[in-house]
VODO-305664 format. One record per residue (C-alpha): y, x, z; residue number from 0. Coordinates in Angstrom, 2 decimals, m for minus. Each point is the difference from the previous one (the first is absolute). Layout:
! residues N
milo v:Y | u:X | w:Z | i:NUM $
...
This chain:
! residues 405
milo v:47.77 | u:m24.60 | w:m37.24 | i:0 $
milo v:1.37 | u:1.69 | w:2.61 | i:1 $
milo v:m0.18 | u:3.90 | w:0.08 | i:2 $
milo v:m2.32 | u:m0.05 | w:2.75 | i:3 $
milo v:m2.48 | u:m2.54 | w:m1.35 | i:4 $
milo v:0.19 | u:2.08 | w:m3.21 | i:5 $
milo v:m0.98 | u:3.43 | w:2.07 | i:6 $
milo v:m3.02 | u:m2.12 | w:1.21 | i:7 $
milo v:m0.83 | u:m1.42 | w:m3.61 | i:8 $
milo v:m0.17 | u:3.46 | w:m1.12 | i:9 $
milo v:m1.70 | u:1.52 | w:2.91 | i:10 $
milo v:m2.55 | u:m2.86 | w:m0.65 | i:11 $
milo v:m0.63 | u:0.18 | w:m3.33 | i:12 $
milo v:m0.47 | u:3.75 | w:0.27 | i:13 $
milo v:m2.26 | u:m0.61 | w:2.47 | i:14 $
milo v:m1.93 | u:m2.16 | w:m2.22 | i:15 $
milo v:m0.09 | u:2.51 | w:m2.79 | i:16 $
milo v:m1.05 | u:3.26 | w:2.36 | i:17 $
milo v:m2.88 | u:m2.15 | w:1.28 | i:18 $
milo v:m1.40 | u:m1.52 | w:m3.25 | i:19 $
milo v:0.72 | u:4.14 | w:m1.67 | i:20 $
milo v:m1.79 | u:1.67 | w:3.02 | i:21 $
milo v:m2.96 | u:m2.81 | w:m0.44 | i:22 $
milo v:m0.52 | u:1.13 | w:m3.87 | i:23 $
milo v:0.51 | u:3.52 | w:1.12 | i:24 $
milo v:m2.53 | u:0.01 | w:2.91 | i:25 $
milo v:m2.70 | u:m1.15 | w:m2.50 | i:26 $
milo v:0.94 | u:2.80 | w:m1.88 | i:27 $
milo v:0.37 | u:2.93 | w:2.81 | i:28 $
milo v:m3.51 | u:m1.42 | w:1.44 | i:29 $
milo v:m2.20 | u:0.14 | w:m3.20 | i:30 $
milo v:1.29 | u:2.32 | w:m2.58 | i:31 $
milo v:m1.72 | u:3.22 | w:1.62 | i:32 $
milo v:m3.35 | u:m2.18 | w:0.00 | i:33 $
milo v:1.22 | u:m1.50 | w:m3.85 | i:34 $
milo v:0.89 | u:4.31 | w:m1.20 | i:35 $
milo v:m3.12 | u:1.05 | w:1.75 | i:36 $
milo v:m2.17 | u:m2.49 | w:m2.09 | i:37 $
milo v:1.54 | u:1.08 | w:m3.56 | i:38 $
milo v:0.91 | u:3.59 | w:0.39 | i:39 $
milo v:m2.18 | u:2.12 | w:m1.42 | i:40 $
milo v:0.08 | u:2.01 | w:2.62 | i:41 $
milo v:0.07 | u:m0.90 | w:3.72 | i:42 $
milo v:2.80 | u:2.70 | w:0.39 | i:43 $
milo v:1.76 | u:m1.99 | w:m2.05 | i:44 $
milo v:0.22 | u:m3.51 | w:2.09 | i:45 $
milo v:3.48 | u:0.36 | w:1.60 | i:46 $
milo v:1.88 | u:0.79 | w:m2.84 | i:47 $
milo v:0.71 | u:m3.39 | w:m0.87 | i:48 $
milo v:1.45 | u:m0.50 | w:2.63 | i:49 $
milo v:1.87 | u:3.59 | w:m0.11 | i:50 $
milo v:1.38 | u:m0.84 | w:m3.47 | i:51 $
milo v:1.21 | u:m3.24 | w:1.17 | i:52 $
milo v:2.16 | u:1.75 | w:3.00 | i:53 $
milo v:1.17 | u:2.90 | w:m2.28 | i:54 $
milo v:1.31 | u:m2.86 | w:m2.50 | i:55 $
milo v:1.55 | u:m1.73 | w:2.92 | i:56 $
milo v:1.62 | u:3.12 | w:0.90 | i:57 $
milo v:1.27 | u:0.61 | w:m3.65 | i:58 $
milo v:1.21 | u:m3.30 | w:m0.07 | i:59 $
milo v:1.79 | u:0.29 | w:2.70 | i:60 $
milo v:3.68 | u:0.92 | w:m1.68 | i:61 $
milo v:m0.18 | u:m2.28 | w:m2.31 | i:62 $
milo v:m1.04 | u:m2.58 | w:1.56 | i:63 $
milo v:2.76 | u:0.32 | w:2.70 | i:64 $
milo v:2.49 | u:0.31 | w:m2.85 | i:65 $
milo v:m1.19 | u:m2.96 | w:m1.27 | i:66 $
milo v:m0.26 | u:m1.94 | w:2.83 | i:67 $
milo v:4.39 | u:0.68 | w:0.69 | i:68 $
milo v:0.28 | u:m0.75 | w:m3.63 | i:69 $
milo v:m2.59 | u:m3.92 | w:m0.70 | i:70 $
milo v:0.91 | u:m0.64 | w:3.97 | i:71 $
milo v:m2.92 | u:m0.55 | w:2.56 | i:72 $
milo v:m1.01 | u:m3.09 | w:m0.88 | i:73 $
milo v:m1.10 | u:1.03 | w:m3.66 | i:74 $
milo v:m0.94 | u:3.28 | w:1.15 | i:75 $
milo v:m2.91 | u:m1.18 | w:1.69 | i:76 $
milo v:m0.54 | u:m2.53 | w:m2.65 | i:77 $
milo v:m0.68 | u:3.10 | w:m2.63 | i:78 $
milo v:m2.53 | u:1.11 | w:2.47 | i:79 $
milo v:m2.02 | u:m2.78 | w:0.23 | i:80 $
milo v:m0.42 | u:0.40 | w:m3.56 | i:81 $
milo v:m1.13 | u:3.54 | w:0.26 | i:82 $
milo v:m2.20 | u:m1.40 | w:2.78 | i:83 $
milo v:m1.71 | u:m2.85 | w:m1.95 | i:84 $
milo v:m0.71 | u:2.43 | w:m3.20 | i:85 $
milo v:m1.37 | u:2.77 | w:2.59 | i:86 $
milo v:m2.53 | u:m2.55 | w:1.22 | i:87 $
milo v:m1.11 | u:m1.69 | w:m4.05 | i:88 $
milo v:m0.14 | u:3.58 | w:m0.62 | i:89 $
milo v:m2.59 | u:0.97 | w:3.22 | i:90 $
milo v:m2.01 | u:m2.98 | w:m1.00 | i:91 $
milo v:m0.35 | u:1.22 | w:m3.41 | i:92 $
milo v:m1.06 | u:3.38 | w:1.08 | i:93 $
milo v:m2.65 | u:m1.75 | w:2.08 | i:94 $
milo v:m1.48 | u:m2.18 | w:m2.14 | i:95 $
milo v:m0.04 | u:2.99 | w:m3.26 | i:96 $
milo v:m1.07 | u:2.71 | w:2.69 | i:97 $
milo v:3.08 | u:2.19 | w:m1.19 | i:98 $
milo v:1.23 | u:2.32 | w:2.53 | i:99 $
milo v:3.28 | u:1.16 | w:m1.53 | i:100 $
milo v:0.78 | u:m3.86 | w:m0.74 | i:101 $
milo v:0.17 | u:0.26 | w:3.75 | i:102 $
milo v:2.07 | u:2.75 | w:m0.11 | i:103 $
milo v:2.65 | u:m1.50 | w:m2.20 | i:104 $
milo v:m0.17 | u:m3.20 | w:2.51 | i:105 $
milo v:0.78 | u:2.57 | w:2.82 | i:106 $
milo v:2.89 | u:1.26 | w:m2.07 | i:107 $
milo v:1.48 | u:m4.26 | w:m0.13 | i:108 $
milo v:m1.06 | u:m0.27 | w:3.80 | i:109 $
milo v:2.28 | u:3.33 | w:0.90 | i:110 $
milo v:2.84 | u:m1.84 | w:m1.66 | i:111 $
milo v:m0.69 | u:m3.17 | w:1.90 | i:112 $
milo v:m0.57 | u:1.70 | w:3.18 | i:113 $
milo v:3.52 | u:2.15 | w:m0.38 | i:114 $
milo v:1.87 | u:m4.08 | w:m1.04 | i:115 $
milo v:m1.83 | u:m2.05 | w:2.84 | i:116 $
milo v:1.07 | u:3.79 | w:2.90 | i:117 $
milo v:3.76 | u:m1.00 | w:m0.89 | i:118 $
milo v:m0.55 | u:m3.03 | w:1.65 | i:119 $
milo v:0.35 | u:1.42 | w:3.54 | i:120 $
milo v:3.52 | u:1.70 | w:m1.25 | i:121 $
milo v:1.34 | u:m3.39 | w:m1.43 | i:122 $
milo v:m0.66 | u:m1.52 | w:3.73 | i:123 $
milo v:2.31 | u:2.41 | w:1.75 | i:124 $
milo v:2.45 | u:m0.45 | w:m2.75 | i:125 $
milo v:0.29 | u:m4.10 | w:m0.36 | i:126 $
milo v:0.68 | u:m0.33 | w:3.71 | i:127 $
milo v:3.16 | u:1.14 | w:1.92 | i:128 $
milo v:m0.64 | u:3.41 | w:2.10 | i:129 $
milo v:m0.33 | u:m1.51 | w:3.37 | i:130 $
milo v:m3.18 | u:m2.07 | w:m1.56 | i:131 $
milo v:m1.43 | u:2.99 | w:m2.40 | i:132 $
milo v:m2.93 | u:1.40 | w:3.11 | i:133 $
milo v:m1.14 | u:m3.53 | w:0.15 | i:134 $
milo v:0.13 | u:m0.65 | w:m3.71 | i:135 $
milo v:m2.01 | u:3.07 | w:m0.79 | i:136 $
milo v:m2.15 | u:m0.46 | w:2.75 | i:137 $
milo v:m0.70 | u:m3.84 | w:m0.60 | i:138 $
milo v:m0.66 | u:0.43 | w:m4.44 | i:139 $
milo v:m2.37 | u:2.81 | w:0.74 | i:140 $
milo v:m1.59 | u:m1.61 | w:2.52 | i:141 $
milo v:m0.71 | u:m3.38 | w:m1.93 | i:142 $
milo v:m2.33 | u:1.56 | w:m1.92 | i:143 $
milo v:m2.10 | u:0.17 | w:3.20 | i:144 $
milo v:m1.04 | u:m3.57 | w:m2.16 | i:145 $
milo v:m1.94 | u:2.29 | w:m2.81 | i:146 $
milo v:m2.45 | u:0.92 | w:2.78 | i:147 $
milo v:m1.60 | u:m2.86 | w:m0.04 | i:148 $
milo v:1.17 | u:m1.49 | w:m3.68 | i:149 $
milo v:m1.29 | u:3.73 | w:m1.37 | i:150 $
milo v:m3.31 | u:0.44 | w:1.21 | i:151 $
milo v:m0.50 | u:m4.25 | w:m0.13 | i:152 $
milo v:0.76 | u:0.16 | w:m3.75 | i:153 $
milo v:m1.81 | u:3.11 | w:m0.83 | i:154 $
milo v:m3.12 | u:m1.45 | w:1.29 | i:155 $
milo v:0.52 | u:m3.52 | w:m1.97 | i:156 $
milo v:1.03 | u:1.52 | w:m2.93 | i:157 $
milo v:m3.57 | u:2.05 | w:m0.29 | i:158 $
milo v:m1.54 | u:m3.63 | w:m0.26 | i:159 $
milo v:2.01 | u:m0.33 | w:m3.59 | i:160 $
milo v:m0.92 | u:3.86 | w:m1.51 | i:161 $
milo v:m2.52 | u:m0.55 | w:m2.24 | i:162 $
milo v:m2.46 | u:1.93 | w:1.91 | i:163 $
milo v:1.77 | u:2.86 | w:m0.18 | i:164 $
milo v:1.49 | u:1.10 | w:3.39 | i:165 $
milo v:3.90 | u:0.22 | w:0.66 | i:166 $
milo v:0.80 | u:m1.45 | w:m3.06 | i:167 $
milo v:0.51 | u:m3.83 | w:1.72 | i:168 $
milo v:1.89 | u:2.27 | w:2.91 | i:169 $
milo v:2.83 | u:1.61 | w:m2.22 | i:170 $
milo v:0.33 | u:m3.00 | w:m2.16 | i:171 $
milo v:1.16 | u:m1.88 | w:3.11 | i:172 $
milo v:3.08 | u:2.34 | w:m0.31 | i:173 $
milo v:1.33 | u:m2.18 | w:m2.99 | i:174 $
milo v:0.49 | u:m3.00 | w:1.53 | i:175 $
milo v:1.79 | u:1.74 | w:3.03 | i:176 $
milo v:2.86 | u:1.70 | w:m2.13 | i:177 $
milo v:0.52 | u:m3.39 | w:m1.30 | i:178 $
milo v:0.70 | u:m1.78 | w:3.20 | i:179 $
milo v:2.27 | u:2.75 | w:1.09 | i:180 $
milo v:2.06 | u:0.39 | w:m3.29 | i:181 $
milo v:0.03 | u:m3.81 | w:0.41 | i:182 $
milo v:1.18 | u:0.12 | w:3.64 | i:183 $
milo v:2.97 | u:3.27 | w:m0.86 | i:184 $
milo v:1.99 | u:m2.12 | w:m2.37 | i:185 $
milo v:1.47 | u:m1.72 | w:2.94 | i:186 $
milo v:1.42 | u:2.82 | w:1.60 | i:187 $
milo v:4.08 | u:m0.08 | w:0.55 | i:188 $
milo v:0.77 | u:3.72 | w:0.03 | i:189 $
milo v:3.54 | u:0.65 | w:0.23 | i:190 $
milo v:2.83 | u:0.16 | w:m3.21 | i:191 $
milo v:0.19 | u:3.66 | w:0.12 | i:192 $
milo v:m3.71 | u:0.12 | w:0.94 | i:193 $
milo v:m1.24 | u:0.04 | w:m3.76 | i:194 $
milo v:2.25 | u:2.31 | w:m0.92 | i:195 $
milo v:m0.02 | u:2.77 | w:2.36 | i:196 $
milo v:1.22 | u:3.30 | w:m0.86 | i:197 $
milo v:m1.69 | u:2.97 | w:0.08 | i:198 $
milo v:1.93 | u:3.16 | w:m1.15 | i:199 $
milo v:2.29 | u:m0.18 | w:2.84 | i:200 $
milo v:0.08 | u:2.10 | w:3.82 | i:201 $
milo v:m1.32 | u:2.71 | w:0.87 | i:202 $
milo v:m2.49 | u:2.09 | w:m1.84 | i:203 $
milo v:m3.88 | u:m0.22 | w:0.91 | i:204 $
milo v:0.39 | u:3.60 | w:1.34 | i:205 $
milo v:2.53 | u:m0.55 | w:2.25 | i:206 $
milo v:m1.67 | u:m3.29 | w:1.42 | i:207 $
milo v:m3.03 | u:2.18 | w:0.34 | i:208 $
milo v:1.79 | u:2.60 | w:1.98 | i:209 $
milo v:1.54 | u:m2.82 | w:2.40 | i:210 $
milo v:m3.25 | u:m0.31 | w:1.13 | i:211 $
milo v:m1.86 | u:m2.81 | w:m2.15 | i:212 $
milo v:m2.77 | u:2.27 | w:m1.42 | i:213 $
milo v:m1.42 | u:m0.56 | w:3.73 | i:214 $
milo v:m0.41 | u:m4.00 | w:m0.13 | i:215 $
milo v:m1.78 | u:1.26 | w:m3.64 | i:216 $
milo v:m2.33 | u:2.27 | w:1.52 | i:217 $
milo v:m1.39 | u:m2.61 | w:2.53 | i:218 $
milo v:m0.46 | u:m2.77 | w:m2.61 | i:219 $
milo v:m1.79 | u:2.28 | w:m2.22 | i:220 $
milo v:m2.13 | u:1.00 | w:3.19 | i:221 $
milo v:m0.99 | u:m3.23 | w:0.85 | i:222 $
milo v:m0.70 | u:m1.53 | w:m3.11 | i:223 $
milo v:m1.66 | u:3.13 | w:m1.28 | i:224 $
milo v:m2.57 | u:0.36 | w:3.38 | i:225 $
milo v:m0.62 | u:m4.06 | w:m0.08 | i:226 $
milo v:m0.86 | u:m0.09 | w:m3.71 | i:227 $
milo v:m2.23 | u:3.63 | w:0.58 | i:228 $
milo v:m2.21 | u:m1.64 | w:2.66 | i:229 $
milo v:0.07 | u:m3.79 | w:m1.62 | i:230 $
milo v:m1.06 | u:1.05 | w:m3.50 | i:231 $
milo v:m2.38 | u:2.37 | w:1.67 | i:232 $
milo v:m1.70 | u:m2.74 | w:2.37 | i:233 $
milo v:m2.11 | u:m2.51 | w:m2.70 | i:234 $
milo v:m0.99 | u:3.41 | w:m1.44 | i:235 $
milo v:m1.14 | u:1.36 | w:3.29 | i:236 $
milo v:m1.61 | u:m3.26 | w:1.04 | i:237 $
milo v:m1.71 | u:m0.26 | w:m3.08 | i:238 $
milo v:m1.75 | u:3.28 | w:0.29 | i:239 $
milo v:m0.95 | u:m1.26 | w:3.50 | i:240 $
milo v:m1.67 | u:m3.07 | w:m1.86 | i:241 $
milo v:2.36 | u:m3.00 | w:1.62 | i:242 $
milo v:0.63 | u:m2.96 | w:m2.29 | i:243 $
milo v:2.98 | u:m0.88 | w:m1.97 | i:244 $
milo v:0.60 | u:m2.78 | w:1.95 | i:245 $
milo v:0.45 | u:2.36 | w:3.48 | i:246 $
milo v:2.13 | u:2.78 | w:m2.06 | i:247 $
milo v:2.24 | u:m3.13 | w:m0.99 | i:248 $
milo v:0.10 | u:m1.50 | w:3.56 | i:249 $
milo v:0.99 | u:3.53 | w:1.58 | i:250 $
milo v:3.05 | u:0.32 | w:m2.93 | i:251 $
milo v:0.98 | u:m4.01 | w:0.97 | i:252 $
milo v:0.27 | u:1.33 | w:3.98 | i:253 $
milo v:2.06 | u:2.90 | w:m1.31 | i:254 $
milo v:2.29 | u:m1.61 | w:m1.99 | i:255 $
milo v:0.49 | u:m2.62 | w:3.27 | i:256 $
milo v:0.85 | u:3.50 | w:1.47 | i:257 $
milo v:2.43 | u:0.90 | w:m2.76 | i:258 $
milo v:1.83 | u:m3.21 | w:0.03 | i:259 $
milo v:0.05 | u:m2.20 | w:3.38 | i:260 $
milo v:1.76 | u:2.88 | w:1.97 | i:261 $
milo v:3.21 | u:m0.48 | w:m2.86 | i:262 $
milo v:0.45 | u:m3.53 | w:1.37 | i:263 $
milo v:0.64 | u:1.73 | w:2.94 | i:264 $
milo v:1.46 | u:3.13 | w:m0.05 | i:265 $
milo v:4.03 | u:m0.95 | w:m1.12 | i:266 $
milo v:0.92 | u:m0.22 | w:4.02 | i:267 $
milo v:m2.02 | u:3.10 | w:0.81 | i:268 $
milo v:1.95 | u:1.80 | w:m2.84 | i:269 $
milo v:3.45 | u:m1.31 | w:1.39 | i:270 $
milo v:m0.84 | u:0.80 | w:3.76 | i:271 $
milo v:m1.43 | u:3.39 | w:m0.87 | i:272 $
milo v:0.21 | u:1.08 | w:m3.00 | i:273 $
milo v:m1.82 | u:1.03 | w:m2.79 | i:274 $
milo v:m1.23 | u:3.85 | w:0.41 | i:275 $
milo v:m1.14 | u:m1.32 | w:3.76 | i:276 $
milo v:m2.47 | u:m2.26 | w:m1.75 | i:277 $
milo v:m1.12 | u:2.45 | w:m2.72 | i:278 $
milo v:m1.07 | u:1.76 | w:3.27 | i:279 $
milo v:m1.93 | u:m2.69 | w:1.13 | i:280 $
milo v:m1.34 | u:m0.71 | w:m3.48 | i:281 $
milo v:m0.95 | u:3.75 | w:0.12 | i:282 $
milo v:m2.13 | u:m0.56 | w:3.26 | i:283 $
milo v:m1.91 | u:m2.97 | w:m1.35 | i:284 $
milo v:m1.34 | u:1.96 | w:m2.60 | i:285 $
milo v:m0.88 | u:2.77 | w:1.71 | i:286 $
milo v:m1.94 | u:m2.67 | w:2.15 | i:287 $
milo v:m1.51 | u:m1.21 | w:m3.41 | i:288 $
milo v:m1.19 | u:3.26 | w:m0.67 | i:289 $
milo v:m1.64 | u:1.04 | w:3.21 | i:290 $
milo v:m1.92 | u:m3.57 | w:m0.50 | i:291 $
milo v:m1.17 | u:0.88 | w:m3.54 | i:292 $
milo v:m0.92 | u:3.11 | w:1.59 | i:293 $
milo v:m2.68 | u:m1.26 | w:2.14 | i:294 $
milo v:m2.36 | u:m2.02 | w:m2.33 | i:295 $
milo v:m0.11 | u:m1.65 | w:m3.22 | i:296 $
milo v:m1.52 | u:m3.52 | w:1.06 | i:297 $
milo v:1.78 | u:m3.13 | w:m1.21 | i:298 $
milo v:2.24 | u:m0.27 | w:3.05 | i:299 $
milo v:1.40 | u:3.39 | w:m0.42 | i:300 $
milo v:0.62 | u:m0.77 | w:m3.35 | i:301 $
milo v:1.50 | u:m3.02 | w:0.74 | i:302 $
milo v:1.84 | u:0.99 | w:3.22 | i:303 $
milo v:1.24 | u:3.62 | w:m1.20 | i:304 $
milo v:1.32 | u:m1.92 | w:m3.47 | i:305 $
milo v:1.74 | u:m2.99 | w:2.07 | i:306 $
milo v:2.41 | u:3.03 | w:1.99 | i:307 $
milo v:0.71 | u:2.15 | w:m3.05 | i:308 $
milo v:1.26 | u:m3.26 | w:m1.71 | i:309 $
milo v:2.10 | u:m0.87 | w:3.55 | i:310 $
milo v:1.27 | u:4.23 | w:m0.14 | i:311 $
milo v:0.94 | u:m0.60 | w:m3.57 | i:312 $
milo v:2.13 | u:m3.40 | w:0.82 | i:313 $
milo v:1.79 | u:1.79 | w:2.74 | i:314 $
milo v:0.75 | u:2.95 | w:m1.96 | i:315 $
milo v:0.77 | u:m1.23 | w:m3.54 | i:316 $
milo v:2.18 | u:m3.21 | w:0.85 | i:317 $
milo v:1.94 | u:2.73 | w:2.14 | i:318 $
milo v:0.47 | u:2.41 | w:m2.29 | i:319 $
milo v:1.17 | u:m2.68 | w:m2.41 | i:320 $
milo v:2.48 | u:m1.51 | w:2.54 | i:321 $
milo v:1.14 | u:3.51 | w:1.00 | i:322 $
milo v:0.30 | u:1.43 | w:m3.46 | i:323 $
milo v:2.48 | u:m2.99 | w:m0.81 | i:324 $
milo v:2.53 | u:1.67 | w:2.38 | i:325 $
milo v:0.86 | u:2.82 | w:m2.17 | i:326 $
milo v:1.34 | u:m1.68 | w:m3.62 | i:327 $
milo v:2.91 | u:m2.00 | w:m1.28 | i:328 $
milo v:m0.51 | u:m2.81 | w:m1.94 | i:329 $
milo v:0.92 | u:1.43 | w:m3.09 | i:330 $
milo v:m2.42 | u:3.42 | w:1.21 | i:331 $
milo v:m3.47 | u:m2.89 | w:0.29 | i:332 $
milo v:m1.42 | u:0.51 | w:m3.02 | i:333 $
milo v:m0.45 | u:3.95 | w:m0.24 | i:334 $
milo v:m0.88 | u:0.01 | w:3.77 | i:335 $
milo v:m2.79 | u:m2.62 | w:m0.48 | i:336 $
milo v:m1.49 | u:1.22 | w:m3.12 | i:337 $
milo v:m0.03 | u:3.75 | w:1.19 | i:338 $
milo v:m1.83 | u:m1.18 | w:2.64 | i:339 $
milo v:m2.44 | u:m2.28 | w:m1.01 | i:340 $
milo v:m0.62 | u:2.96 | w:m2.75 | i:341 $
milo v:m0.42 | u:2.14 | w:3.07 | i:342 $
milo v:m2.54 | u:m2.59 | w:1.79 | i:343 $
milo v:m1.91 | u:m1.01 | w:m3.11 | i:344 $
milo v:m0.23 | u:3.72 | w:m1.08 | i:345 $
milo v:m1.74 | u:1.11 | w:3.51 | i:346 $
milo v:m1.85 | u:m2.85 | w:0.01 | i:347 $
milo v:m1.53 | u:0.78 | w:m3.57 | i:348 $
milo v:m1.01 | u:3.66 | w:1.12 | i:349 $
milo v:m1.56 | u:m1.28 | w:3.04 | i:350 $
milo v:m1.94 | u:m2.95 | w:m1.93 | i:351 $
milo v:m1.06 | u:2.59 | w:m2.53 | i:352 $
milo v:m1.41 | u:2.38 | w:2.79 | i:353 $
milo v:m1.11 | u:m3.02 | w:2.22 | i:354 $
milo v:m3.87 | u:m0.31 | w:m1.27 | i:355 $
milo v:m0.08 | u:3.58 | w:m0.61 | i:356 $
milo v:0.47 | u:0.83 | w:3.23 | i:357 $
milo v:m2.24 | u:m2.77 | w:1.67 | i:358 $
milo v:m2.83 | u:1.54 | w:m2.73 | i:359 $
milo v:0.51 | u:3.55 | w:1.24 | i:360 $
milo v:0.72 | u:m0.45 | w:3.64 | i:361 $
milo v:m0.80 | u:m2.90 | w:1.11 | i:362 $
milo v:1.36 | u:m3.52 | w:1.62 | i:363 $
milo v:1.10 | u:2.57 | w:3.08 | i:364 $
milo v:1.34 | u:3.11 | w:m2.29 | i:365 $
milo v:1.74 | u:m2.96 | w:m1.44 | i:366 $
milo v:1.93 | u:m1.16 | w:3.05 | i:367 $
milo v:0.69 | u:3.21 | w:1.72 | i:368 $
milo v:1.75 | u:0.86 | w:m3.76 | i:369 $
milo v:2.60 | u:m2.78 | w:0.77 | i:370 $
milo v:1.23 | u:2.13 | w:3.66 | i:371 $
milo v:2.22 | u:2.16 | w:m1.09 | i:372 $
milo v:2.66 | u:m1.87 | w:m2.08 | i:373 $
milo v:m0.19 | u:m2.74 | w:2.90 | i:374 $
milo v:1.10 | u:2.71 | w:2.18 | i:375 $
milo v:2.79 | u:1.12 | w:m2.64 | i:376 $
milo v:1.44 | u:m3.61 | w:0.26 | i:377 $
milo v:0.24 | u:0.08 | w:3.57 | i:378 $
milo v:1.97 | u:3.84 | w:m0.12 | i:379 $
milo v:2.49 | u:m1.68 | w:m1.96 | i:380 $
milo v:0.21 | u:m3.05 | w:1.96 | i:381 $
milo v:0.45 | u:1.99 | w:3.23 | i:382 $
milo v:2.58 | u:2.53 | w:m1.56 | i:383 $
milo v:2.39 | u:m1.84 | w:m1.85 | i:384 $
milo v:3.38 | u:0.38 | w:1.77 | i:385 $
milo v:0.74 | u:m2.80 | w:1.98 | i:386 $
milo v:3.65 | u:m1.16 | w:m1.90 | i:387 $
milo v:m1.63 | u:0.51 | w:m3.67 | i:388 $
milo v:2.51 | u:m0.74 | w:m2.62 | i:389 $
milo v:m0.17 | u:m3.32 | w:m1.16 | i:390 $
milo v:1.96 | u:m2.01 | w:m2.82 | i:391 $
milo v:3.44 | u:m0.87 | w:0.72 | i:392 $
milo v:0.02 | u:m3.48 | w:1.81 | i:393 $
milo v:3.03 | u:m1.20 | w:m1.86 | i:394 $
milo v:m1.56 | u:0.07 | w:m3.39 | i:395 $
milo v:m1.87 | u:m3.63 | w:0.66 | i:396 $
milo v:m1.88 | u:m1.76 | w:m2.44 | i:397 $
milo v:0.94 | u:m3.25 | w:m2.05 | i:398 $
milo v:m1.88 | u:m1.68 | w:2.51 | i:399 $
milo v:1.45 | u:1.33 | w:3.36 | i:400 $
milo v:3.31 | u:m0.64 | w:m2.01 | i:401 $
milo v:m1.35 | u:m3.78 | w:m0.83 | i:402 $
milo v:m1.38 | u:m0.30 | w:3.91 | i:403 $
milo v:3.16 | u:1.30 | w:1.32 | i:404 $
């Protein structure tokens, strides 16, 4: 197989894996706050399972990045699906037995699953030449638009097989999704060195951060945290406003469309305008979503607001991911990627933990206003960065570039 064909095969398989993995993650994210509310001994603990998952995603980020470098992307992704199956199985058991702390244990496994799955986007940047990097990242993340159809569809269909226990069938549906991802990624064809990437060379993490890598890390963390903050609270807010679960599923479905559909088209804009301009565009869309959320609490307010939050996340997170890859060389990838994901998931964990509390204390309007300072911080970071930021040495090319060139 020619090199270009192999590159596109890898991008296609990673897109397939991301689409189905995100479908399972969307089922989890759309239901976990309601499952927590159903099983928790106190309503204040409803979002604790999500916070636990985010904490363990953060804690797993360092070993996961080095594990990926040791095992290779293919087997690292396969291992992640095993954790996903374990998390789904434990959640089903927790629901059948009405055990909140068993649900917490399931979320520990989901946290590791999420951490391993997030590495797919970095694999997209590493398995293609530099000239294809932006397009590959945007296509792989954008492929998860399939999740906006598959996730809610499986969630609704799975309820028919829940033995009368709410949410059991939906979480059980995650297991076959993981099996399908495992089967597909076995056909990945990475270059020989990819499975044994070095992790000890290059600059220290402090030097890389000092060079400016902290800027896209902050942008990625804020975009993911603010999106999760409002998305986790939305089903609870709609439940308190007496909307049916099917209504909140529809809202989450359109939210996921907003998250992933733009990713299919962001690549060319990234090349033309650069990541900072797209992050600023994402902040503008996020502000518009907040304005809509403040106007009312009808179904259409929830739907349009969360749809725009998804679009804002796509612009900000895809751009931040692409921006970050400019600051490290191949032998520095593991430490930078792991630290980035640690920061992202820790911030998400804190926001997820307080999301329910902020909603019950300050209401839907207060929850939306709380997000403004963080978005303003990211805007300042993008606007004040020196125009000639110190990027990695262009002479240090990856194995892919050398094979392609």
